[in-house]
TORPA-970161 format. One record per residue: residue number from 1; residue in three letters; x, y, z of N, C-alpha, C in turn. Coordinates in nm, 4 decimals. Atoms other than C-alpha are relative to their C-alpha. Layout:
N
NUM  ALA  X  Y  Z  X  Y  Z  X  Y  Z .
...
! end
This chain:
125
1  MET  0.0826  -0.1193  0.0000  0.0000  0.0000  0.0000  0.0876  0.1264  0.0000 .
2  TYR  -0.0887  -0.1161  -0.0059  0.2790  0.2440  0.0944  0.0773  0.0176  -0.1308 .
3  THR  -0.0724  -0.0052  0.1271  0.4625  0.1567  -0.2253  -0.0862  0.0657  -0.1078 .
4  LEU  0.0925  -0.0583  0.0974  0.1563  0.2475  -0.4319  -0.0139  0.1503  0.0232 .
5  ILE  0.0115  -0.1428  -0.0321  0.1177  0.5816  -0.2537  0.1274  0.0733  -0.0393 .
6  LEU  -0.1287  -0.0599  0.0361  0.4884  0.6555  -0.2986  0.0134  0.0131  -0.1519 .
7  LEU  -0.0050  -0.0018  0.1463  0.4653  0.5697  -0.6681  -0.0902  0.1097  -0.0568 .
8  ILE  0.0929  -0.1048  0.0440  0.1645  0.7993  -0.7144  0.0575  0.1385  0.0291 .
9  VAL  -0.0594  -0.1288  -0.0370  0.3357  1.0853  -0.5283  0.1167  0.0336  -0.0926 .
10  LEU  -0.1132  -0.0236  0.0893  0.6524  1.0467  -0.7376  -0.0464  0.0323  -0.1416 .
11  THR  0.0533  -0.0266  0.1340  0.4518  1.0360  -1.0610  -0.0572  0.1404  -0.0087 .
12  VAL  0.0569  -0.1346  -0.0028  0.2614  1.3522  -0.9682  0.1117  0.1042  0.0071 .
13  ALA  -0.1122  -0.0934  -0.0122  0.5881  1.5249  -0.8695  0.0715  0.0171  -0.1337 .
14  VAL  -0.0672  -0.0066  0.1307  0.7500  1.4405  -1.2038  -0.0864  0.0777  -0.0997 .
15  ILE  0.0912  -0.0708  0.0904  0.4438  1.5624  -1.3964  -0.0010  0.1489  0.0316 .
16  LEU  -0.0011  -0.1410  -0.0396  0.4358  1.8874  -1.1987  0.1307  0.0684  -0.0383 .
17  TYR  -0.1301  -0.0550  0.0386  0.8074  1.9411  -1.2602  0.0023  0.0320  -0.1491 .
18  TYR  -0.0012  -0.0228  0.1452  0.7652  1.9032  -1.6387  -0.0977  0.1095  -0.0410 .
19  VAL  0.0948  -0.1083  0.0292  0.4594  2.1313  -1.6433  0.0623  0.1345  0.0388 .
20  PHE  -0.0669  -0.1223  -0.0443  0.6519  2.3932  -1.4441  0.1082  0.0417  -0.0985 .
21  MET  -0.1091  -0.0301  0.0928  0.9531  2.3720  -1.6781  -0.0541  0.0451  -0.1363 .
22  TYR  0.0606  -0.0373  0.1272  0.7287  2.3953  -1.9858  -0.0441  0.1464  0.0027 .
23  PHE  0.0482  -0.1376  -0.0086  0.5651  2.7188  -1.8695  0.1133  0.0987  0.0268 .
24  ARG  -0.1170  -0.0860  -0.0226  0.8966  2.8619  -1.7478  0.0716  0.0257  -0.1317 .
25  GLN  -0.0657  -0.0131  0.1293  1.0479  2.7956  -2.0876  -0.0808  0.0922  -0.0918 .
26  LYS  0.0857  -0.0865  0.0817  0.7510  2.9623  -2.2606  0.0159  0.1469  0.0390 .
27  LYS  -0.0138  -0.1371  -0.0496  0.8073  3.2713  -2.0451  0.1311  0.0649  -0.0448 .
28  ILE  -0.1310  -0.0582  0.0299  1.1771  3.3184  -2.1276  0.0403  -0.0126  -0.1463 .
29  LEU  -0.0420  0.0313  0.1356  1.1893  3.1930  -2.4870  -0.1133  0.0238  -0.0993 .
30  LYS  0.0984  -0.0230  0.1056  1.0040  3.3233  -2.7928  0.0155  -0.1080  -0.1060 .
31  THR  -0.0008  0.0980  0.1081  0.9105  3.0562  -3.0434  -0.0410  0.0712  -0.1276 .
32  LEU  0.0233  -0.0731  0.1237  0.9348  3.1962  -3.3941  -0.0295  -0.0947  -0.1152 .
33  SER  0.0239  0.0745  0.1228  0.7875  3.0670  -3.7175  0.1209  0.0193  -0.0913 .
34  GLU  -0.1133  -0.0125  0.0913  1.0275  3.0220  -4.0059  0.0089  0.1409  -0.0586 .
35  GLU  0.0006  -0.1346  0.0567  0.9225  3.3574  -4.1539  0.0515  0.1028  0.1002 .
36  GLU  -0.0463  -0.0919  -0.1046  0.9748  3.5430  -3.8242  0.1492  -0.0194  0.0260 .
37  PHE  -0.1407  0.0327  -0.0235  1.3074  3.3649  -3.7752  0.0859  0.0601  -0.1114 .
38  LYS  -0.0740  -0.0542  0.1145  1.4249  3.4616  -4.1259  0.0093  0.1522  0.0063 .
39  ALA  0.0034  -0.1458  -0.0055  1.3255  3.8229  -4.0660  0.1002  0.0578  0.0998 .
40  GLY  -0.0845  -0.0568  -0.1044  1.5467  3.8623  -3.7587  0.1335  -0.0648  0.0255 .
41  TYR  -0.1212  0.0719  -0.0419  1.8267  3.6085  -3.7473  0.1295  0.0651  -0.0467 .
42  ARG  -0.1239  -0.0643  0.0467  2.0775  3.8190  -3.9439  0.0438  0.1134  0.0936 .
43  LYS  -0.0320  -0.1074  -0.0947  2.0612  4.0903  -3.6752  0.0313  -0.0549  0.1392 .
44  ALA  -0.0178  0.0630  -0.1312  2.1080  3.8428  -3.3909  0.1191  -0.0948  -0.0029 .
45  GLN  -0.1007  0.1049  -0.0109  2.3590  3.5887  -3.2669  -0.0708  -0.1316  -0.0305 .
46  LEU  0.0650  0.1237  0.0427  2.2568  3.2717  -3.4505  0.0825  -0.1182  0.0485 .
47  ILE  -0.0715  0.1098  -0.0643  2.3527  2.9665  -3.2456  -0.0698  -0.1328  -0.0296 .
48  ASP  0.0456  0.1372  0.0242  2.3139  2.6034  -3.3541  0.0496  -0.0824  0.1183 .
49  VAL  -0.0396  0.0732  -0.1214  2.3112  2.3933  -3.0351  0.0086  -0.1513  -0.0223 .
50  ARG  -0.0155  0.1423  0.0304  2.3324  2.0576  -3.2136  0.1471  -0.0395  0.0113 .
51  GLU  -0.1368  0.0521  -0.0095  2.6406  1.8381  -3.1955  0.0761  0.0288  -0.1298 .
52  PRO  -0.0800  -0.0343  0.1179  2.9313  1.9060  -3.4370  -0.0270  -0.0861  -0.1240 .
53  ASN  0.0276  0.0855  0.1164  2.8518  1.6060  -3.6592  -0.1329  0.0373  -0.0662 .
54  GLU  0.1276  -0.0451  0.0561  2.4914  1.7282  -3.7026  0.0200  0.1321  -0.0743 .
55  PHE  -0.0304  -0.1297  0.0606  2.6188  2.0789  -3.7773  0.0726  -0.0184  -0.1328 .
56  ALA  -0.0780  0.0246  0.1215  2.8648  1.9438  -4.0361  -0.0863  -0.0551  -0.1135 .
57  ASN  0.0892  0.0563  0.1019  2.5820  1.7641  -4.2181  -0.0934  0.1039  -0.0601 .
58  GLY  0.0830  -0.1080  0.0519  2.4065  2.0951  -4.2778  -0.0453  0.0918  0.1118 .
59  HIS  0.0425  -0.0972  -0.0999  2.3246  2.4155  -4.0929  -0.0464  0.1275  -0.0701 .
60  ILE  0.0476  -0.1264  0.0539  2.1611  2.7541  -4.1422  0.1205  0.0889  -0.0276 .
61  LEU  -0.1092  -0.0865  0.0423  2.3900  2.9904  -4.3279  0.0226  0.1105  0.1037 .
62  GLY  -0.0353  -0.1028  -0.0973  2.5714  3.2152  -4.0770  -0.0056  -0.0442  0.1451 .
63  ALA  0.0110  0.0494  -0.1381  2.5154  2.9977  -3.7694  0.1358  -0.0381  0.0571 .
64  ARG  -0.1165  0.0493  -0.0747  2.7813  2.9302  -3.5056  -0.0425  -0.1260  0.0723 .
65  ASN  0.0298  0.1245  -0.0695  2.7960  2.5827  -3.3593  0.0540  0.0047  0.1415 .
66  ILE  -0.0357  0.0125  -0.1420  2.7952  2.5822  -2.9800  -0.0927  -0.1070  0.0554 .
67  PRO  0.0868  0.1093  -0.0445  2.6599  2.2393  -2.8810  -0.0485  0.0193  0.1436 .
68  LEU  0.0570  -0.0091  -0.1347  2.4351  2.2218  -2.5770  0.0943  -0.0621  0.1023 .
69  THR  -0.0917  0.0675  -0.0923  2.6890  1.9854  -2.4200  0.1216  0.0853  0.0354 .
70  GLN  -0.1152  -0.0872  -0.0241  2.9568  2.2593  -2.4416  -0.0416  0.1406  0.0419 .
71  LEU  0.0486  -0.1362  -0.0182  2.7388  2.5645  -2.3803  0.0463  0.0636  0.1313 .
72  LYS  -0.0384  -0.0550  -0.1310  2.8173  2.6092  -2.0115  0.1452  0.0479  -0.0013 .
73  ALA  -0.1419  -0.0354  0.0054  3.1924  2.6167  -2.0822  0.0271  0.1132  -0.0996 .
74  ARG  -0.0232  -0.0991  0.1052  3.1502  2.8536  -2.3794  -0.0927  0.1205  0.0098 .
75  LEU  0.0934  -0.1119  -0.0186  2.9095  3.1113  -2.2322  0.0600  0.1354  -0.0363 .
76  LYS  -0.0651  -0.1284  0.0281  3.1640  3.3905  -2.2803  -0.0059  0.0367  -0.1481 .
77  GLU  0.0080  -0.0263  0.1434  3.1222  3.3570  -2.6584  -0.1325  0.0662  -0.0400 .
78  ILE  0.1320  -0.0547  0.0306  2.7641  3.4847  -2.6362  -0.0201  0.1297  0.0764 .
79  ARG  0.0209  -0.1314  -0.0612  2.6925  3.8517  -2.5730  -0.1424  0.0096  0.0552 .
80  PRO  0.1340  -0.0080  -0.0588  2.4014  3.8975  -2.3289  -0.0789  0.1239  -0.0433 .
81  ASP  0.0681  -0.1233  0.0380  2.3213  4.2457  -2.4669  -0.0574  -0.0045  -0.1415 .
82  LYS  0.0515  0.0145  0.1362  2.2350  4.1188  -2.8177  -0.1012  -0.1141  -0.0059 .
83  PRO  0.0959  0.1104  0.0135  1.9414  3.9020  -2.9285  0.0706  -0.1309  -0.0366 .
84  VAL  -0.0553  0.1322  0.0286  2.0138  3.5296  -2.9439  -0.1098  -0.0835  -0.0658 .
85  TYR  0.0894  0.0904  0.0723  1.8444  3.3050  -3.2005  0.0616  -0.1390  0.0073 .
86  LEU  -0.0469  0.1363  -0.0203  1.8772  2.9362  -3.1199  -0.0764  -0.0966  -0.0900 .
87  TYR  0.0723  0.1105  0.0625  1.7935  2.6211  -3.3068  0.0757  -0.1293  0.0241 .
88  CYS  -0.0572  0.1338  -0.0085  1.8522  2.2491  -3.2784  -0.0723  -0.0839  -0.1055 .
89  GLN  0.0643  0.0834  0.1019  1.7117  1.9535  -3.4705  -0.1519  0.0112  0.0056 .
90  SER  0.1461  -0.0011  -0.0106  1.3567  1.9640  -3.3325  -0.0563  0.1078  0.0923 .
91  GLY  0.0463  -0.1057  -0.0885  1.3361  2.2374  -3.0670  0.0187  -0.0248  0.1479 .
92  SER  -0.0121  0.0278  -0.1434  1.3964  2.0620  -2.7353  0.1341  0.0455  0.0582 .
93  ARG  -0.1315  -0.0411  -0.0502  1.7710  2.1257  -2.6966  0.0123  0.1518  0.0045 .
94  SER  -0.0074  -0.1460  -0.0016  1.7316  2.4914  -2.7873  -0.0760  0.0564  0.1197 .
95  GLY  0.0717  -0.0413  -0.1205  1.4800  2.5211  -2.5036  0.0854  -0.0117  0.1244 .
96  ARG  -0.0901  0.0177  -0.1152  1.7288  2.3830  -2.2534  0.1147  0.1005  -0.0062 .
97  ALA  -0.1061  -0.0993  0.0160  1.9994  2.6091  -2.3950  -0.0486  0.1371  0.0438 .
98  ALA  0.0571  -0.1298  -0.0370  1.7706  2.9096  -2.3485  -0.0083  0.0155  0.1513 .
99  GLN  0.0072  -0.0078  -0.1458  1.7204  2.8268  -1.9817  0.1373  0.0311  0.0585 .
100  LEU  -0.1362  -0.0248  -0.0482  2.0971  2.8194  -1.9266  0.0435  0.1427  -0.0335 .
101  LEU  -0.0376  -0.1359  0.0403  2.1503  3.1428  -2.1210  -0.0753  0.1045  0.0817 .
102  HIS  0.0796  -0.0937  -0.0804  1.8688  3.3156  -1.9315  0.0577  0.0133  0.1404 .
103  LYS  -0.0633  -0.0027  -0.1328  2.0309  3.2214  -1.5995  0.1275  0.0830  -0.0003 .
104  ASN  -0.1275  -0.0704  0.0116  2.3499  3.3825  -1.7279  -0.0130  0.1368  -0.0653 .
105  GLY  0.0161  -0.1396  0.0383  2.2027  3.7178  -1.8266  -0.0565  0.0301  -0.1367 .
106  CYS  0.0590  -0.0249  0.1319  2.0661  3.6746  -2.1797  -0.1515  0.0106  0.0154 .
107  LYS  0.1436  -0.0219  -0.0181  1.7150  3.8161  -2.1952  -0.0797  -0.0092  -0.1291 .
108  ASP  0.0702  0.0015  0.1283  1.6263  3.8355  -2.5665  0.0303  -0.1315  -0.0707 .
109  LEU  -0.0242  0.1353  0.0500  1.6023  3.4658  -2.6562  -0.1155  -0.0469  -0.0878 .
110  SER  0.1004  0.0529  0.0930  1.4201  3.3135  -2.9520  0.0507  -0.1313  -0.0568 .
111  HIS  -0.0421  0.1222  0.0676  1.4185  2.9745  -3.1184  -0.0958  -0.0337  -0.1130 .
112  LEU  0.0717  0.0376  0.1207  1.3013  2.8220  -3.4441  -0.1026  -0.1083  0.0313 .
113  GLU  0.1071  0.0974  -0.0213  0.9670  2.6454  -3.4226  0.0251  -0.1240  -0.0863 .
114  GLY  -0.0227  0.1243  0.0717  1.0189  2.2817  -3.5178  0.1456  -0.0331  -0.0264 .
115  GLY  -0.1426  0.0244  0.0158  1.3967  2.3203  -3.5341  0.0458  -0.0072  -0.1446 .
116  PHE  -0.0648  0.0039  0.1307  1.6301  2.2631  -3.8259  -0.0754  -0.0880  -0.0996 .
117  LYS  0.0687  0.0909  0.0928  1.4228  1.9786  -3.9690  -0.1198  0.0672  -0.0679 .
118  LYS  0.1101  -0.0743  0.0620  1.1431  2.2318  -4.0434  0.0497  0.1188  -0.0830 .
119  TRP  -0.0579  -0.1150  0.0678  1.3821  2.4902  -4.1944  -0.0067  -0.0198  -0.1513 .
120  GLY  0.0078  0.0061  0.1455  1.3195  2.5655  -4.5614  0.0878  0.1021  -0.0681 .
121  GLY  -0.0859  -0.1034  0.0556  1.5705  2.8479  -4.6072  0.1354  -0.0536  -0.0432 .
122  LYS  -0.1343  0.0359  0.0457  1.9321  2.8530  -4.7201  0.0763  -0.0759  0.1083 .
123  ILE  -0.0851  0.0759  -0.0920  2.1647  2.6002  -4.5650  0.1395  -0.0148  -0.0611 .
124  LYS  -0.1358  0.0305  0.0445  2.5336  2.5257  -4.5838  0.0272  -0.1441  0.0371 .
125  ALA  -0.0230  0.1429  -0.0245  2.6181  2.1597  -4.6214  0.1494  -0.0291  0.0058 .
! end
């Protein structure tokens, strides 16, 4: 009986954590359509947070590759006073990157809706 109650409490806690993180991410990160992204990414710091092998297989023209796994160590490469446009393959890693950047002073954060796999613009292969 106690095991069942503990399991229910843990399940509810995990669900609440993910709901909290979802709404927190929505508050700090603007999700842009491809058209909105195209309109502003040349005036911003365009960061591809995918791994180097994914970046090498194709990326948005003008993007810098700072993988999510290296982001904490490379925070100094990103200026907090300029807009930051992020993208990954589908949108989940860019959300986590935005949370880390927000903690470190970046306030103008946007990411590509659907990630690179939804991108229809120019790429460099």
